[in-house]
C-alpha positions in Angstrom: -50.7 -8.6 -38.7 -50.7 -9.7 -42.2 -47.8 -8.8 -44.7 -50.3 -7.9 -47.6 -51.1 -5.0 -45.0 -50.4 -1.3 -45.8 -48.3 -0.8 -42.8 -46.5 -4.5 -43.3 -45.5 -3.3 -46.8 -44.2 -0.5 -45.8 -41.8 -1.6 -43.0 -40.7 -4.5 -46.0 -40.3 -1.5 -48.0 -38.3 0.1 -45.3 -36.2 -2.6 -44.6 -35.1 -3.3 -48.4 -34.5 0.4 -48.7 -32.2 0.0 -46.1 -30.4 -3.0 -47.0 -29.8 -1.5 -50.6 -28.1 1.8 -49.2 -26.0 -0.4 -47.0 -25.0 -2.8 -50.1 -24.5 0.2 -52.2 -22.8 2.3 -50.0 -20.1 -0.9 -49.4 -19.9 -1.1 -53.0 -19.6 2.4 -54.7 -16.6 2.9 -52.0 -14.7 0.7 -53.5 -12.4 2.4 -56.0 -14.4 1.0 -59.2 -15.4 3.1 -61.9 -18.3 1.4 -62.4 -20.8 -0.7 -59.7 -23.1 -3.0 -61.2 -26.8 -2.7 -60.1 -27.4 -6.2 -59.9 -24.2 -6.8 -57.3 -26.0 -4.3 -55.0 -29.1 -6.2 -55.2 -27.8 -9.3 -54.7 -25.8 -8.1 -51.3 -28.9 -6.5 -50.6 -30.9 -9.9 -50.5 -33.3 -8.1 -53.0 -34.6 -8.7 -56.6 -33.6 -6.4 -59.2 -37.0 -5.4 -59.6 -36.8 -4.3 -56.2 -33.8 -2.3 -56.2 -35.1 0.2 -59.5 -38.1 0.6 -57.8 -36.5 2.2 -55.1 -33.8 3.6 -57.6 -34.6 3.7 -61.0 -31.0 4.6 -62.0 -27.0 4.9 -60.8 -27.3 8.8 -60.4 -30.6 8.1 -58.1 -28.7 5.6 -56.5 -25.7 7.7 -55.8 -27.5 10.1 -54.6 -29.5 8.6 -52.0 -26.6 6.3 -50.8 -24.6 9.6 -50.5 -27.5 11.3 -48.3 -27.6 7.7 -45.9 -23.8 8.6 -45.6 -23.7 12.2 -44.9 -26.5 11.0 -42.3 -24.5 8.6 -40.3 -21.7 11.7 -40.7 -24.2 13.6 -38.8 -25.1 11.2 -36.2 -21.8 10.8 -35.6 -20.7 14.2 -35.0 -23.7 15.1 -33.0 -22.9 11.9 -30.6 -19.9 13.7 -30.4 -20.5 17.1 -29.9 -21.3 16.9 -26.1 -17.3 16.5 -25.9 -15.1 19.3 -26.9 -11.7 17.6 -26.0 -12.8 14.6 -28.2 -12.9 16.8 -31.4 -9.4 15.2 -32.7 -11.0 11.8 -32.1 -14.3 13.0 -33.9 -12.0 14.0 -36.7 -10.2 11.1 -36.9 -13.0 8.7 -36.8 -14.7 11.1 -40.0 -11.2 11.3 -42.0 -11.3 7.2 -41.4 -14.4 7.4 -42.7 -13.6 9.2 -45.9 -10.8 7.4 -46.5 -12.8 4.0 -46.8 -15.4 5.9 -49.2 -13.4 7.1 -51.1 -14.5 5.7 -54.4 -18.1 7.0 -53.0 -16.6 10.7 -52.4 -14.9 10.3 -56.0 -18.3 9.5 -57.2 -20.0 12.4 -55.7 -17.3 14.5 -57.4 -19.1 13.9 -60.9 -22.4 15.6 -59.9 -23.1 19.4 -61.0 -21.3 21.8 -58.8 -24.8 23.0 -56.8 -25.3 19.5 -56.0 -21.2 19.0 -54.6 -21.8 22.5 -52.6 -25.0 21.4 -51.0 -22.9 18.0 -49.7 -19.7 20.3 -48.5 -22.4 22.9 -47.1 -24.2 19.6 -44.7 -20.5 18.6 -43.9 -19.6 22.0 -42.9 -22.9 23.0 -41.3 -22.7 19.5 -39.2 -19.0 20.4 -37.9 -19.7 24.0 -37.1 -20.7 23.7 -33.4 -18.4 20.9 -32.2 -16.1 23.0 -34.0 -16.8 26.3 -32.1 -17.0 24.0 -28.5 -13.3 23.3 -29.1 -12.1 26.5 -29.8 -13.8 27.9 -26.9 -12.6 25.1 -24.7 -8.6 25.9 -26.1 -8.6 22.4 -27.7 -8.1 23.6 -31.3 -6.6 26.9 -32.6 -9.1 30.3 -32.1 -8.5 30.7 -35.9 -9.9 27.7 -37.4 -13.3 27.7 -39.0 -15.3 25.1 -40.6 -14.3 26.2 -44.3 -10.8 24.9 -43.2 -11.8 21.5 -42.1 -13.8 21.6 -46.0 -10.0 21.9 -46.9 -8.5 19.4 -44.8 -11.3 16.7 -46.6 -10.5 17.7 -49.6 -6.2 17.5 -48.5 -7.6 13.6 -47.1 -9.0 13.0 -50.3 -6.0 13.4 -52.7 -4.0 11.4 -50.2 -6.8 8.8 -50.0 -6.4 8.3 -53.8 -2.8 8.5 -53.9 -2.3 4.9 -52.4 -4.1 1.7 -52.4 -2.9 1.1 -49.3 -5.9 1.7 -46.3 -3.3 1.3 -44.2 -0.8 4.3 -45.3 -4.0 6.3 -46.0 -5.3 6.2 -42.8 -2.2 7.2 -41.4 -1.8 9.9 -43.6 -4.9 11.4 -42.5 -4.2 11.1 -38.6 -0.9 13.0 -39.7 -3.2 15.7 -41.6 -5.1 16.0 -38.7 -1.8 16.7 -36.2 -0.6 19.0 -38.8 -4.0 20.7 -38.8 -5.0 21.3 -35.4 -1.2 21.7 -34.4 -0.1 23.6 -36.9 3.5 23.5 -38.7 5.5 25.7 -36.6 6.0 25.6 -32.8 4.9 28.2 -30.8 6.8 30.9 -29.5 
């Protein structure tokens, strides 16, 4: 198959897009307020023209990266969903990812409220089934609802933004999971 064929060009474009999304995820995850498009193109191994052909501006790129990361989250949740006993580990893993991507989460909060709500709804929906199964098997308190997890993610984001130390932020995320899943008070 020649490079010039439409199929080869589509595969090449798909590889470029994937490389751009991976590079942009790394750059946008940092806590810097501005991610330079040339840096993303360089990390992706593509020219700036290729980057702009896929994503005409930073907003389009940021939106695509968030969608890409939500897809990764949904895949991770589905992979763990058959194991109700592993819900705590799944939650920890996702919260650690949130801490790693705290700059991207911060950028997402700059979007209009309707788009933020769509992103929040995707996360809550992704966790609804695994949470229900964890409750049914007695691994999580019965009154926990998916919306409570959205609150947990918001709390952990606050912790993540309060420190530059990733190790401390991960430890705080772990502690948050313990407090939420076990509650503050000992059972009677």
